[in-house]
C-alpha positions in Angstrom: -24.7 -47.0 -63.2 -24.7 -50.8 -63.3 -27.7 -53.0 -62.6 -26.2 -54.3 -59.4 -25.6 -50.8 -58.2 -29.1 -49.9 -59.0 -30.3 -52.8 -56.8 -27.7 -52.2 -54.1 -28.1 -55.2 -51.8 -27.7 -54.8 -48.0 -24.1 -54.3 -46.9 -24.8 -53.6 -43.3 -24.1 -57.1 -42.2 -22.5 -60.2 -43.5 -23.8 -61.4 -46.9 -22.4 -64.9 -46.4 -25.1 -67.5 -46.5 -25.4 -71.2 -45.6 -27.9 -73.7 -46.8 -29.4 -73.7 -43.3 -29.7 -70.0 -43.0 -31.2 -69.7 -46.5 -33.8 -72.3 -45.6 -34.6 -70.5 -42.3 -35.1 -67.2 -44.2 -37.4 -68.9 -46.8 -39.5 -70.4 -44.0 -39.6 -67.0 -42.2 -40.6 -65.3 -45.4 -43.4 -67.8 -46.0 -44.7 -67.3 -42.5 -44.6 -63.5 -42.8 -46.7 -63.8 -46.0 -49.0 -66.7 -45.1 -50.2 -65.5 -41.7 -51.7 -62.1 -42.9 -53.1 -63.8 -46.0 -54.7 -66.6 -44.0 -56.1 -64.1 -41.5 -57.5 -62.0 -44.4 -59.1 -65.1 -46.0 -60.7 -66.2 -42.7 -62.2 -62.7 -42.0 -63.4 -62.3 -45.6 -65.2 -65.6 -45.3 -66.6 -64.6 -41.9 -68.0 -61.4 -43.4 -69.2 -62.8 -46.7 -72.4 -61.2 -48.1 -74.0 -59.8 -51.2 -74.9 -56.2 -51.6 -77.8 -54.8 -53.5 -75.4 -53.3 -56.1 -73.9 -56.7 -56.6 -77.2 -58.1 -57.7 -77.3 -55.5 -60.5 -74.4 -57.5 -62.1 -76.2 -60.8 -61.7 -79.4 -59.6 -63.5 -77.3 -58.6 -66.5 -75.5 -62.0 -66.4 -78.9 -63.6 -66.6 -80.0 -61.4 -69.5 -76.8 -62.3 -71.5 -77.3 -66.0 -70.8 -80.9 -65.7 -72.0 -79.7 -64.2 -75.3 -81.0 -60.7 -74.6 -77.6 -59.0 -74.6 -75.7 -57.0 -72.0 -78.8 -55.1 -70.8 -80.6 -54.6 -67.5 -84.1 -54.4 -69.1 -85.2 -56.0 -72.3 -85.8 -53.3 -74.9 -83.4 -50.7 -73.3 -79.7 -50.8 -74.0 -78.3 -49.3 -70.8 -74.9 -50.1 -69.3 -75.6 -50.4 -65.6 -72.1 -51.5 -64.6 -68.9 -49.5 -64.1 -66.8 -52.6 -64.2 -66.9 -54.2 -67.7 -64.3 -56.9 -66.8 -66.2 -58.0 -63.7 -69.5 -58.2 -65.6 -68.0 -60.4 -68.3 -66.0 -62.5 -65.9 -69.3 -63.3 -64.1 -70.8 -64.3 -67.4 -67.9 -66.6 -68.1 -68.3 -68.3 -64.7 -72.1 -68.6 -65.1 -71.9 -71.5 -67.5 -69.6 -74.0 -65.8 -70.5 -73.1 -62.2 -73.2 -75.1 -60.2 -73.7 -72.1 -58.0 -76.1 -69.2 -58.4 -74.9 -66.1 -60.0 -75.0 -64.3 -56.7 -72.9 -67.0 -55.0 -70.5 -67.0 -57.9 -69.9 -63.2 -57.4 -69.4 -63.6 -53.7 -67.0 -66.5 -53.7 -65.1 -65.4 -56.8 -64.6 -62.0 -55.3 -63.2 -63.6 -52.1 -60.9 -65.9 -54.1 -59.6 -63.1 -56.3 -59.1 -60.8 -53.2 -57.0 -63.4 -51.4 -55.0 -64.3 -54.5 -54.4 -60.6 -55.2 -53.1 -60.0 -51.7 -50.9 -63.0 -51.9 -49.5 -61.8 -55.2 -48.9 -58.4 -53.7 -47.1 -59.6 -50.5 -45.1 -62.1 -52.4 -43.9 -59.4 -54.8 -42.9 -57.2 -51.9 -41.1 -60.1 -50.3 -39.1 -60.6 -53.5 -38.3 -56.9 -53.8 -36.9 -56.6 -50.2 -35.2 -60.0 -50.4 -33.2 -58.6 -53.3 -32.4 -55.4 -51.4 -31.7 -57.1 -48.1 -30.8 -60.7 -48.8 -29.8 -61.6 -45.2 -32.4 -59.6 -43.3 -35.5 -61.0 -41.6 -38.7 -59.6 -43.2 -41.4 -58.3 -40.9 -45.1 -57.8 -41.7 -45.7 -54.1 -41.5 -48.2 -52.6 -44.0 -49.8 -56.0 -44.3 -50.9 -55.7 -40.6 -52.7 -52.5 -41.4 -54.6 -53.8 -44.4 -55.8 -57.1 -43.0 -57.3 -55.7 -39.7 -59.7 -53.0 -41.1 -63.2 -54.3 -41.0 -64.4 -52.8 -44.3 -61.6 -54.6 -46.0 -63.2 -57.9 -44.8 -66.6 -56.7 -46.0 -65.6 -55.8 -49.5 -63.6 -59.0 -50.2 -67.0 -60.3 -51.2 -70.1 -58.1 -51.6 -70.6 -59.3 -55.2 -68.9 -56.2 -56.7 -65.7 -55.7 -58.5 -63.5 -55.0 -55.5 -62.0 -58.5 -55.5 -61.0 -58.2 -59.1 -59.5 -54.7 -58.5 -57.4 -56.1 -55.6 -56.3 -59.0 -57.8 -55.2 -56.6 -60.6 -53.4 -54.4 -58.2 -51.5 -57.3 -56.6 -50.6 -58.9 -59.9 -49.6 -55.6 -61.5 -47.3 -54.9 -58.6 -45.8 -58.4 -59.1 -45.2 -57.6 -62.8 -43.6 -54.3 -61.9 -41.2 -56.0 -59.4 -40.4 -58.7 -61.9 -39.4 -56.1 -64.5 -37.3 -54.2 -61.9 -35.5 -57.3 -60.8 -34.3 -58.1 -64.4 -31.3 -56.6 -66.1 -32.6 -53.4 -67.9 -31.7 -54.6 -71.4 -32.6 -58.2 -70.8 -36.4 -58.0 -70.7 -37.8 -59.4 -74.0 -39.9 -57.1 -76.0 -42.7 -59.7 -76.0 -42.7 -59.6 -72.2 -42.7 -55.8 -72.1 -45.7 -55.7 -74.5 -47.5 -58.4 -72.6 -47.0 -56.5 -69.3 -48.4 -53.4 -71.0 -51.4 -55.3 -72.3 -52.2 -56.6 -68.8 -51.8 -53.1 -67.2 -54.1 -51.8 -69.9 -56.9 -53.9 -68.4 -57.2 -51.5 -65.5 -59.7 -49.1 -67.0 -62.0 -52.1 -67.9 -61.9 -53.3 -64.3 -62.7 -49.8 -63.0 -62.4 -46.6 -65.1 -60.3 -44.7 -62.5 -57.7 -47.5 -62.5 -56.6 -45.8 -65.7 -54.6 -43.5 -63.5 -52.7 -46.3 -62.0 -52.3 -48.1 -65.3 -50.6 -45.0 -66.8 -48.3 -44.6 -63.8 -47.2 -48.2 -63.9 -46.7 -48.2 -67.7 -44.5 -45.2 -67.4 -42.4 -46.9 -64.7 -42.0 -50.0 -66.9 -40.9 -47.9 -69.8 -38.2 -46.3 -67.7 -37.1 -49.6 -66.2 -36.6 -51.3 -69.5 -35.1 -48.1 -71.1 -37.8 -48.3 -73.8 -37.1 -46.5 -77.1 -39.7 -44.2 -78.6 -41.0 -47.0 -80.8 -41.2 -49.4 -77.9 -43.2 -46.8 -75.9 -45.6 -46.5 -78.9 -45.9 -50.3 -78.9 -46.6 -50.4 -75.2 -49.3 -47.7 -75.6 -50.9 -49.5 -78.4 -50.9 -52.8 -76.5 -52.3 -51.2 -73.3 -54.9 -49.2 -75.1 -56.2 -51.7 -77.7 -58.8 -53.5 -75.7 -60.1 -50.5 -73.8 -60.3 -48.5 -77.0 -62.1 -51.4 -78.8 -64.6 -51.7 -75.9 -65.1 -47.9 -76.0 -66.1 -48.1 -79.6 -68.6 -50.9 -78.7 -70.0 -48.8 -75.8 -70.5 -45.7 -77.9 -72.2 -47.7 -80.7 -74.3 -50.1 -78.6 -75.2 -47.9 -75.7 -74.8 -44.5 -77.3 -72.8 -43.1 -74.4 -69.2 -42.2 -73.8 -69.3 -43.7 -70.2 -71.4 -46.2 -68.3 -74.7 -44.9 -67.2 -73.8 -44.7 -63.4 -70.9 -42.3 -64.4 -73.5 -40.0 -66.1 -75.8 -40.3 -63.0 -72.9 -39.5 -60.6 -71.7 -36.6 -62.7 -68.1 -38.1 -62.6 -66.7 -35.0 -64.4 -67.9 -32.6 -61.7 -66.1 -31.5 -58.6 -67.5 -32.2 -55.1 -64.4 -31.5 -53.0 -66.4 -31.0 -49.7 -68.3 -34.2 -50.0 -65.1 -36.0 -51.0 -63.3 -34.7 -48.0 -66.1 -36.0 -45.8 -65.5 -39.4 -47.4 -61.9 -39.2 -46.3 -62.8 -38.4 -42.7 -65.5 -41.0 -42.7 -62.9 -43.7 -43.5 -60.3 -42.4 -41.1 -62.5 -41.7 -38.0 -63.5 -45.2 -36.8 -60.0 -46.7 -37.1 -57.7 -43.6 -36.7 -55.8 -44.8 -39.7 -53.5 -41.8 -39.6 -51.7 -43.5 -36.6 -50.3 -46.6 -38.4 -49.8 -44.6 -41.6 -47.7 -42.1 -39.7 -45.6 -44.9 -38.2 -45.2 -46.6 -41.6 -44.2 -43.3 -43.2 -41.5 -42.8 -40.5 -40.3 -46.4 -41.0 -40.1 -45.8 -44.7 -38.0 -42.7 -44.2 -35.7 -44.4 -41.8 -35.3 -47.4 -44.0 -34.5 -45.2 -47.0 -31.8 -43.3 -45.0 -30.3 -46.6 -43.9 -30.4 -48.2 -47.4 -30.0 -45.2 -49.6 -31.6 -46.9 -52.6 -30.7 -45.8 -56.2 -33.1 -44.0 -58.5 -34.2 -47.2 -60.2 -35.3 -48.7 -56.9 -36.8 -45.5 -55.7 -38.9 -45.3 -58.8 -40.4 -48.8 -58.2 -40.9 -48.1 -54.4 -42.6 -44.8 -55.1 -44.9 -45.8 -58.0 -47.7 -47.5 -56.0 -48.0 -44.8 -53.3 -47.9 -42.1 -55.9 -50.6 -43.8 -58.0 -52.7 -44.3 -54.8 -52.4 -40.6 -53.9 -53.3 -39.6 -57.5 -56.4 -41.8 -57.5 -57.3 -40.6 -54.0 -57.2 -37.0 -55.2 -59.6 -38.0 -58.0 -61.9 -39.8 -55.6 -62.1 -36.7 -53.4 -62.7 -34.5 -56.4 -65.7 -36.5 -57.6 -67.2 -36.6 -54.1 -66.3 -40.1 -52.8 -69.0 -42.8 -52.5 -72.0 -43.5 -50.4 -70.7 -46.9 -49.0 -68.4 -46.5 -46.1 -64.8 -47.3 -47.2 -65.7 -49.1 -50.4 -63.6 -47.0 -52.7 -60.7 -46.7 -50.1 -60.1 -50.5 -49.8 -58.1 -50.9 -53.1 -56.3 -47.5 -52.6 -55.2 -48.6 -49.1 -53.6 -51.8 -50.5 -52.0 -49.8 -53.3 -50.6 -47.2 -50.8 -49.1 -50.0 -48.7 -47.6 -52.2 -51.4 -43.9 -51.4 -50.9 -44.3 -51.6 -47.1 -46.4 -54.8 -46.8 -43.2 -56.3 -45.4 -40.1 -54.4 -44.3 -36.6 -55.7 -43.5 -35.5 -56.0 -39.9 -33.5 -52.9 -38.9 -33.2 -52.0 -35.2 -34.2 -48.3 -35.7 -37.3 -49.4 -37.6 -38.5 -52.2 -35.2 -40.2 -49.9 -32.6 -42.2 -48.3 -35.4 -43.3 -51.7 -36.7 -44.1 -52.8 -33.1 -46.3 -49.7 -32.8 -48.2 -50.6 -36.0 -48.7 -54.1 -34.6 -50.2 -52.7 -31.4 -52.6 -50.6 -33.4 -53.4 -53.6 -35.5 -54.4 -55.7 -32.5 -56.7 -52.9 -31.2 -58.2 -52.2 -34.6 -58.8 -55.8 -35.4 -60.4 -56.5 -32.0 -62.4 -53.4 -31.3 -62.5 -50.6 -33.9 -65.7 -50.8 -35.9 -67.7 -48.4 -38.1 -71.0 -47.0 -37.0 -73.9 -49.4 -37.9 -71.8 -52.6 -38.0 -73.7 -54.2 -35.1 -77.4 -55.2 -34.7 -78.6 -51.8 -33.5 -79.8 -49.5 -36.2 -77.6 -46.4 -36.2 -78.9 -42.8 -36.5 -79.4 -41.2 -39.9 -76.1 -41.9 -41.7 -73.9 -38.9 -42.3 -70.2 -38.3 -42.5 -69.9 -34.8 -41.1 -73.5 -34.0 -40.6 -74.2 -33.1 -44.2 -72.9 -35.6 -46.7 -74.3 -39.1 -46.3 -72.1 -42.2 -46.1 -73.4 -45.4 -44.6 -72.3 -48.9 -43.6 -73.9 -50.9 -46.4 -73.2 -54.3 -45.0 -74.8 -53.3 -41.7 -77.9 -52.0 -43.6 -78.1 -55.3 -45.5 -77.7 -57.7 -42.6 -80.3 -55.8 -40.6 -82.7 -55.8 -43.5 -82.3 -59.5 -44.3 -82.0 -60.7 -40.7 -79.0 -62.8 -41.8 -75.3 -62.5 -40.8 -74.2 -63.8 -44.2 -76.8 -62.9 -46.9 -75.0 -64.3 -49.9 -78.0 -65.3 -52.1 -80.5 -63.3 -54.2 -83.2 -65.0 -52.2 -82.0 -63.2 -49.0 -82.8 -59.8 -50.7 -86.1 -61.0 -52.2 -87.2 -62.3 -48.8 -87.1 -58.8 -47.1 -89.1 -57.5 -50.1 -91.7 -60.3 -49.7 -94.7 -58.1 -50.0 -93.5 -56.6 -53.3 -92.5 -60.0 -54.6 -95.9 -61.4 -53.9 -97.7 -58.5 -55.6 -95.4 -59.0 -58.7 -96.0 -62.7 -58.9 -99.8 -62.2 -58.6 -99.8 -59.5 -61.3 -97.8 -61.6 -63.7 -99.9 -64.8 -63.0 -103.0 -62.8 -63.7 -101.6 -61.4 -66.9 -101.9 -57.8 -65.8 -99.9 -55.5 -68.0 -99.3 -52.9 -65.3 -96.7 -50.6 -63.7 -96.5 -51.1 -60.0 -94.8 -49.1 -57.2 -92.6 -50.6 -54.4 -95.1 -50.4 -51.5 -92.6 -48.4 -49.4 -92.3 -45.9 -52.3 -96.0 -45.7 -52.8 -96.6 -45.2 -49.1 -94.8 -41.8 -49.4 -97.6 -40.7 -51.7 -100.4 -42.2 -49.6 -101.1 -45.1 -52.1 -102.1 -48.7 -51.2 -99.5 -51.5 -51.7 -101.3 -52.9 -54.7 -101.6 -49.6 -56.6 -100.9 -50.1 -60.3 -101.3 -48.2 -63.6 -101.7 -49.8 -67.1 -98.6 -50.0 -69.2 -98.3 -48.6 -72.7 -99.8 -51.2 -75.2 -96.7 -51.2 -77.3 -94.4 -52.3 -74.5 -93.6 -56.0 -74.6 -92.6 -56.2 -71.0 -94.9 -58.4 -69.0 -95.0 -56.2 -65.9 -93.1 -53.2 -64.6 -92.0 -51.9 -61.2 -90.8 -48.6 -59.8 -88.2 -49.3 -57.1 -85.1 -47.7 -55.5 -83.4 -51.0 -54.8 -82.3 -52.0 -58.3 -80.5 -55.2 -57.2 -83.3 -56.7 -55.2 -85.8 -55.5 -57.7 -83.9 -57.2 -60.5 -83.7 -60.4 -58.5 -87.4 -60.6 -58.1 -88.4 -59.3 -61.5 -88.6 -61.8 -64.4 -86.2 -61.1 -67.2 -89.1 -60.0 -69.5 -90.3 -57.5 -66.8 -89.2 -53.9 -66.6 -87.5 -52.2 -63.6 -88.1 -48.5 -63.5 -85.2 -47.0 -61.5 -85.7 -43.9 -59.3 -81.9 -43.1 -59.0 -80.9 -43.1 -62.7 -78.6 -46.1 -62.7 -80.6 -47.9 -65.3 -82.9 -45.1 -66.5 -81.8 -43.1 -69.5 -83.9 -40.1 -68.6 -83.0 -40.4 -64.9 -79.3 -40.4 -65.6 -79.5 -37.3 -67.8 -81.5 -35.3 -65.3 -80.0 -32.2 -63.7 -78.9 -32.9 -60.2 -81.6 -32.8 -57.5 -79.7 -34.1 -54.4 -76.2 -33.4 -53.3 -75.7 -35.2 -50.0 -75.0 -38.8 -51.1 -72.8 -39.9 -53.9 -74.7 -41.9 -56.5 -78.0 -40.7 -55.1 -77.9 -37.3 -56.8 -80.8 -37.6 -59.3 -84.1 -38.6 -57.8 -86.5 -39.3 -60.7 -89.9 -38.0 -59.8 -92.9 -40.4 -60.4 -94.1 -38.1 -63.2 -91.2 -39.2 -65.5 -91.7 -42.9 -65.1 -95.4 -42.6 -65.6 -94.8 -40.6 -68.8 -92.3 -43.1 -70.0 -94.2 -46.3 -69.4 -97.9 -45.8 -68.6 -100.7 -45.8 -71.2 -101.5 -42.2 -71.9 -105.2 -43.0 -71.8 -104.7 -43.7 -68.1 -103.1 -40.3 -67.3 -106.4 -38.7 -66.0 -106.6 -41.4 -63.4 -103.1 -40.7 -61.9 -103.5 -39.5 -58.3 -102.5 -35.8 -57.9 -100.2 -36.7 -55.0 -98.2 -38.9 -57.5 -98.1 -36.5 -60.5 -100.0 -33.4 -61.5 -101.7 -33.4 -64.8 -99.8 -30.3 -66.1 -96.5 -31.9 -65.2 -97.5 -35.2 -66.7 -98.5 -33.6 -70.0 -95.2 -31.7 -70.1 -93.2 -34.8 -69.3 -95.0 -36.8 -72.0 -94.4 -34.0 -74.5 -90.6 -33.7 -73.6 -90.1 -37.4 -74.4 -91.1 -36.8 -78.0 -89.0 -33.6 -78.5 -85.6 -33.1 -80.2 -82.6 -34.3 -78.3 -84.6 -36.2 -75.6 -86.5 -38.2 -78.3 -83.2 -39.1 -80.0 -81.7 -40.0 -76.6 -84.5 -42.5 -76.0 -84.3 -43.8 -79.6 -80.6 -44.5 -79.1 -81.4 -47.1 -76.5 -84.7 -48.5 -77.7 -84.5 -48.7 -81.5 -83.5 -52.2 -82.8 -79.8 -52.5 -83.2 -78.6 -52.2 -86.8 -75.5 -50.9 -88.6 -77.2 -47.5 -89.1 -78.3 -47.3 -85.5 -74.8 -48.3 -84.3 -73.2 -45.6 -86.5 -75.7 -42.9 -85.2 -75.0 -43.9 -81.6 -71.2 -43.9 -82.2 -71.1 -40.5 -83.9 -73.5 -38.8 -81.5 -72.2 -40.3 -78.2 -70.4 -37.2 -77.1 -73.4 -34.8 -77.5 -75.8 -37.4 -76.1 -73.7 -38.0 -73.0 -73.8 -34.3 -72.2 -77.6 -33.9 -72.5 -79.1 -32.7 -69.2 -82.8 -32.5 -68.6 -84.3 -30.2 -66.0 -86.0 -32.3 -63.3 -89.1 -30.1 -63.6 -91.1 -31.3 -66.7 -92.4 -27.9 -67.4 -88.9 -26.4 -67.5 -87.7 -29.4 -69.5 -90.5 -28.7 -72.1 -89.4 -25.1 -72.4 -85.8 -26.2 -72.9 -86.4 -29.0 -75.5 -89.7 -28.3 -77.1 -90.3 -24.5 -77.2 
């Protein structure tokens, strides 16, 4: 089969072109790409905001800039981010940018999102222009992606979604570029460079490794790679992720980031995952446009009858999206409405962002356009307005909530893009922290809303261990806002295990909300950080004396003691080697949430 036969251009009409008709098509192509991209950019700007989780990244940026290393708390080596590439990109931007770290994250996310979408739609345009050189290209899948409100929300938010969209769009562009070249004409250097870029996927988000492998396999087939070239591609793709994994194991002492341990990413939560699917579909009835697009794709394939080489490229993104979706459902989804679906929606739609004009297909694209108008104008998730929604739940059991709605109501701002917006709605806690630090009080405090659950006054505090160098400590559930108000030499004691070594390694206590599966009881944070001499003064409502003694004992026993030493001992070659060689066993340690049971497991 020749290369031209593999491409098989459109023969359903005249292929003769004139300079005028070519210019008209170029202008039409530009319009078909520019209008959805511009709409996406405007709506992303309109919905700009910073989530609490995004502020976790910015505290680590500040720690790195201050010379404390990639840590959340000084004295504890814990990897709080699941996106290594986004974390270090924010560090790189920190130095030249005149903006705050939070604003950098918001605006960089928007820029990368829009650039990634433009790269994606441009690549789709090039692909279909090769297949149908004389046909008008119509926006199709692009209409679906740009009108769904959570897509607008997560173009910013301070998290890695913008970088993911950029990687997806540019990876698709690379795939189309390889497809459009003669099979034997792609230089080895270009093939290996493409492999290297695709290999960045797991560093942007670990589950992008599924897509990276799928795209690498397609590239290997397209260039008819020999066995040795396949080995070279694998080495190039895996070199940087493998090097960072060695660093992670040696520095942090874990195989995976701490949130992955907290969320038990290796477990199966199919029921909760399915609820996450229905939670995304329900407000927008996404099955409607996807059904129309699937029908259009089938009709288009029957009209065009593309060869295997082309089918491989067209099928790769949807296949990768479905594989990643299956994994997302398996692990139980996420707690933020639609967050994890936004990149997968783009990936699913890549080959159909634009479709060539064919009369049998036009009614289907028109139906998609009608749905897009309705969705963009009226279809919204629960809690997106100013009225507080009921207790968030997907299907009455597993909790999923509209994080942007929660944040805008809490801050009272439509576009809360700064750390100050989050600190302001925690003004009472911030004031107590400032007062304690100014007075030189070496104490552990509780978020007043957390302390209220145990009947404690807002200014309740316990003395910290004398050996701790942190100026002040705070137990809080909002790790981002807490990190924004806490000085870098202060200590944030997390209740959900995202930055807590003990908390992340607890056995699960909650099962309804992803990422909120391990609630660390106060007894553990008291045992970890409070002066043992003050244990008798701990209110019984906060922690019983038997449980407190048991928790304190566990922290000095066997595997748990070594687990804590792996993150707190000064870094040295010996410590790095111990962390590296013990990472597997350490990652799999699980501590019973009940301190008495934990003592029986690790100490008796």
